[in-house]
MARVO-592958 format. One record per residue (C-alpha): residue number from 0; residue in one letter; x, y, z. Coordinates in pm, whole numbers, plus 50000, padded with zeros to 5 digits. Example, Ala and Ser with C-alpha at 12.3 -4.5 7.8 and 13.67 -1.06 7.14 Angstrom:
BEGIN
0;A;51230;49550;50780
1;S;51367;49894;50714
***
This chain:
BEGIN
0;V;50000;50000;50000
1;E;50169;50317;49879
2;Y;49985;50554;50114
3;V;50144;50387;50418
4;R;50521;50344;50393
5;Y;50748;50205;50663
6;G;50469;50246;50918
7;I;50419;50617;50840
8;I;50103;50761;50684
9;Q;50194;50922;50353
10;S;49842;51021;50244
11;V;49598;51116;50519
12;E;49309;51123;50270
13;E;49369;50772;50134
14;V;49411;50619;50480
15;N;49103;50802;50607
16;T;48896;50658;50319
17;A;49011;50303;50395
18;L;48966;50346;50770
19;S;48620;50496;50730
20;R;48510;50190;50533
21;I;48634;49960;50809
22;I;48465;50161;51085
23;N;48138;50174;50891
24;R;48139;49795;50852
25;L;48208;49747;51221
26;N;47934;49992;51313
27;Q;47688;49802;51092
28;K;47767;49483;51283
29;T;47718;49647;51622
30;C;47423;49871;51537
31;L;47175;49603;51650
32;N;47317;49645;51999
33;K;47299;50024;51959
34;R;47675;50054;52007
35;L;47890;50268;51779
36;I;48266;50317;51771
37;K;48344;50655;51926
38;A;48706;50607;52034
39;V;49000;50388;51939
40;Y;49336;50269;52064
41;V;49602;50332;51799
42;G;49911;50116;51758
43;I;50238;50295;51675
44;S;50522;50133;51486
45;G;50752;50241;51204
46;R;51118;50246;51117
47;S;51207;50534;51352
48;L;51074;50349;51657
49;R;51344;50264;51910
50;N;51428;50241;52279
51;I;51652;50480;52472
52;P;51774;50380;52823
53;Y;51706;50651;53080
54;E;51743;50686;53457
55;V;51584;50913;53714
56;N;51742;50955;54055
57;R;51561;51124;54343
58;N;51663;51184;54705
59;L;51387;51163;54963
60;P;51342;51264;55327
61;E;51469;51004;55571
62;D;51265;50682;55586
63;T;51010;50786;55326
64;E;50749;50531;55226
65;I;50745;50502;54848
66;N;50388;50558;54732
67;E;50209;50562;54399
68;Q;50240;50940;54372
69;I;50623;50930;54390
70;V;50640;50655;54126
71;S;50398;50845;53899
72;Q;50604;51165;53931
73;I;50918;50977;53829
74;K;50745;50828;53528
75;E;50612;51170;53426
76;E;50967;51307;53445
77;V;51080;51032;53206
78;L;50798;51108;52964
79;R;50911;51475;52959
80;A;51274;51381;52896
81;N;51454;51597;52640
82;I;51613;51328;52423
83;D;51613;51455;52064
84;S;51424;51741;51899
85;S;51325;51515;51608
86;L;51182;51241;51830
87;E;50872;51217;52042
88;V;50846;51008;52358
89;I;50559;50759;52328
90;Q;50598;50543;52635
91;A;50823;50493;52937
92;V;50878;50126;53022
93;P;51030;50060;53367
94;R;51310;49803;53387
95;S;51359;49817;53762
96;Y;51378;50047;54063
97;F;51650;50081;54324
98;I;51556;50182;54678
99;D;51876;50275;54863
100;K;52068;50057;54614
101;S;51839;49756;54665
102;E;51674;49649;54339
103;T;51300;49588;54322
104;K;51033;49553;54055
105;S;50758;49685;54282
106;P;50880;49990;54477
107;I;50543;50095;54625
108;G;50541;50031;54998
109;S;50921;50022;55033
110;M;51100;50253;55281
111;G;51409;50449;55184
112;N;51598;50774;55143
113;N;51663;50743;54770
114;I;51485;50600;54468
115;R;51636;50544;54127
116;G;51424;50432;53834
117;S;51573;50260;53529
118;F;51353;50299;53219
119;D;51338;50238;52848
120;I;51201;50538;52664
121;I;51015;50434;52350
122;A;51041;50714;52096
123;C;50966;50775;51730
124;R;50960;51054;51473
125;Q;50709;51327;51558
126;Q;50549;51291;51217
127;I;50406;50948;51303
128;R;50180;51062;51586
129;R;50110;51399;51420
130;N;49970;51231;51107
131;L;49766;50986;51313
132;A;49617;51265;51524
133;K;49535;51470;51215
134;M;49360;51180;51048
135;F;49146;51079;51346
136;H;49065;51423;51487
137;E;49018;51618;51164
138;K;48907;51350;50917
139;T;48752;51050;51090
140;K;48622;51254;51386
141;I;48698;50970;51625
142;E;48872;51018;51957
143;I;49209;50851;52015
144;K;49179;50691;52357
145;D;49548;50611;52382
146;Y;49856;50513;52181
147;I;49999;50162;52208
148;V;50353;50069;52108
149;T;50279;49784;51868
150;P;50603;49583;51915
151;L;50551;49579;52294
152;A;50190;49467;52256
153;V;50294;49195;52010
154;A;50568;49074;52247
155;D;50316;49050;52533
156;L;50097;48829;52312
157;V;50367;48609;52164
158;L;50633;48569;52434
159;S;50596;48374;52756
160;N;50726;48503;53090
161;E;50998;48237;53076
162;E;51115;48353;52733
163;K;51132;48712;52854
164;R;51316;48617;53173
165;L;51570;48373;53027
166;G;51625;48588;52720
167;C;51519;48595;52357
168;M;51520;48807;52046
169;L;51180;48862;51887
170;V;51201;48926;51511
171;D;50881;49048;51346
172;M;50935;49053;50970
173;G;50685;49254;50770
174;A;50661;49375;50414
175;E;50866;49693;50455
176;V;51011;49684;50805
177;T;51154;49422;51038
178;T;51121;49493;51409
179;V;51380;49346;51645
180;S;51329;49345;52022
181;I;51548;49175;52283
182;Y;51425;49068;52625
183;R;51631;48961;52927
184;N;51547;48922;53297
185;G;51184;48989;53214
186;N;51253;49331;53064
187;L;51287;49490;52725
188;N;51658;49549;52669
189;Y;51661;49667;52310
190;L;51421;49773;52034
191;A;51496;49871;51675
192;T;51305;49884;51350
193;L;51495;49799;51032
194;P;51378;49953;50701
195;L;51392;49615;50529
196;G;51126;49352;50467
197;S;50998;49097;50221
198;R;50875;49365;49981
199;N;51240;49444;49910
200;I;51272;49090;49778
201;T;50958;49131;49566
202;R;51093;49449;49414
203;D;51424;49279;49336
204;I;51235;49014;49141
205;M;51048;49289;48955
206;S;51386;49373;48795
207;L;51328;49057;48587
208;N;51063;49259;48399
209;V;50758;49131;48584
210;L;50480;49319;48765
211;E;50466;49326;49144
212;E;50183;49072;49170
213;K;50372;48817;48964
214;A;50698;48893;49145
215;E;50523;48821;49475
216;N;50397;48486;49342
217;L;50743;48393;49213
218;K;50895;48479;49550
219;T;50660;48254;49745
220;S;50652;47967;49493
221;A;51011;47951;49369
222;G;51209;48170;49610
223;N;51432;48024;49880
224;A;51655;48218;50117
225;M;51906;47932;50137
226;P;52167;47919;49859
227;P;52070;47653;49602
228;S;52247;47320;49588
229;E;52474;47232;49298
230;S;52203;46998;49171
231;L;51976;47290;49076
232;D;51870;47261;48714
233;Q;52033;47567;48555
234;S;51776;47567;48273
235;A;51462;47547;48492
236;Q;51204;47819;48427
237;I;50873;47939;48568
238;D;50654;48136;48330
239;G;50958;48212;48120
240;I;51166;48333;48417
241;M;51490;48150;48500
242;V;51465;47990;48846
243;Q;51834;48052;48910
244;D;51780;48427;48850
245;I;51501;48430;49108
246;S;51719;48233;49348
247;K;52011;48476;49324
248;L;51791;48774;49404
249;V;51611;48607;49695
250;V;51934;48472;49849
251;A;52113;48807;49821
252;R;51837;49017;49977
253;S;51757;48759;50247
254;G;52124;48760;50340
255;E;52120;49139;50372
256;I;51813;49133;50598
257;I;51964;48863;50817
258;A;52300;49045;50836
259;N;52114;49351;50968
260;I;51927;49138;51223
261;N;52257;48990;51338
262;E;52408;49338;51381
263;Q;52145;49418;51646
264;F;52324;49188;51891
265;K;52627;49416;51867
266;F;52423;49735;51902
267;A;52249;49588;52208
268;N;52585;49470;52347
269;I;52441;49122;52397
270;N;52596;48785;52314
271;P;52350;48559;52125
272;E;52452;48265;52345
273;D;52324;48455;52650
274;L;51967;48432;52517
275;A;51846;48091;52633
276;H;51540;48096;52404
277;G;51732;48220;52100
278;I;51541;48395;51823
279;I;51163;48382;51793
280;L;51045;48461;51444
281;I;50700;48600;51358
282;G;50533;48786;51072
283;G;50390;48660;50746
284;S;50706;48753;50558
285;A;50914;48528;50783
286;K;50751;48226;50619
287;L;50966;48270;50309
288;N;51114;47931;50220
289;G;51449;47876;50389
290;F;51447;48206;50583
291;R;51431;48047;50928
292;E;51706;47799;50837
293;L;51936;48074;50704
294;L;51871;48291;51011
295;E;51956;47998;51237
296;K;52274;47925;51042
297;S;52385;48288;51042
298;C;52279;48427;51380
299;H;52195;48173;51645
300;P;52182;47796;51690
301;K;51819;47821;51799
302;V;51549;47987;51588
303;K;51182;47898;51611
304;F;50854;48036;51482
305;G;50638;48217;51732
306;S;50261;48224;51725
307;Y;49975;48433;51855
308;P;49752;48275;52121
309;K;49428;48124;51999
310;H;49106;48278;52131
***
């Protein structure tokens, strides 16, 4: 869809038209119960989305009982953090608190003279939320109840507490972006969105003089991320397209995407072997033939597909 690129709305009018159709259909289904959609929760993602570690340190009067108000004030301070003029803070995710140097996940009720909060600020380009607000408030006329960081919501659905505690990398591969998040000790340690996805592979195949729809079909039917064996028939064709030409393009671009995923371990300063549950792979684009096997071979000895819970 050209009017949404890399998670950012490019055409407010086009997205509003599509969204209005969806809301109208939903309202038709609920009209018998006299309930209409008046507000929504909006998920935020996109290639500028990332985490920024941040700490707040506050001295307190002697033997102060940490209450909800103190914790809320600390979180508000994090949300107001001046990190980068081009970025907007979306959410503040607490890693842990330290009360007089003693670590705790639940500080309320503790006694101490000092509290230090360790957070992950989730930030993105200001344009993302600005375009969303413009579309809903000015066009759709629907209230935005709150913003939800999509990768965090997805991780809560897909990952178990054990996977988060013992460590894993969650790779969500989409059409235009691949989101990488790393969890350890129950907390988010790293979040990055890569401007690469399976649509890059489709566009590479389009260089063989085929339209995007056909390129997509060739990718899923004949493409394989793993380098072909020597037994590959060099003369094999599909609809007049050489299979070996498709293979070269798919292997090359898959290797680039996986190399970028692998680099995130370095940026996060984490050794892959320290993640007991390895890499958990989700997203429709991750089902490309051979992609999981190549990722396992290149990045980590343990890669498995994740799944959403069934309702």
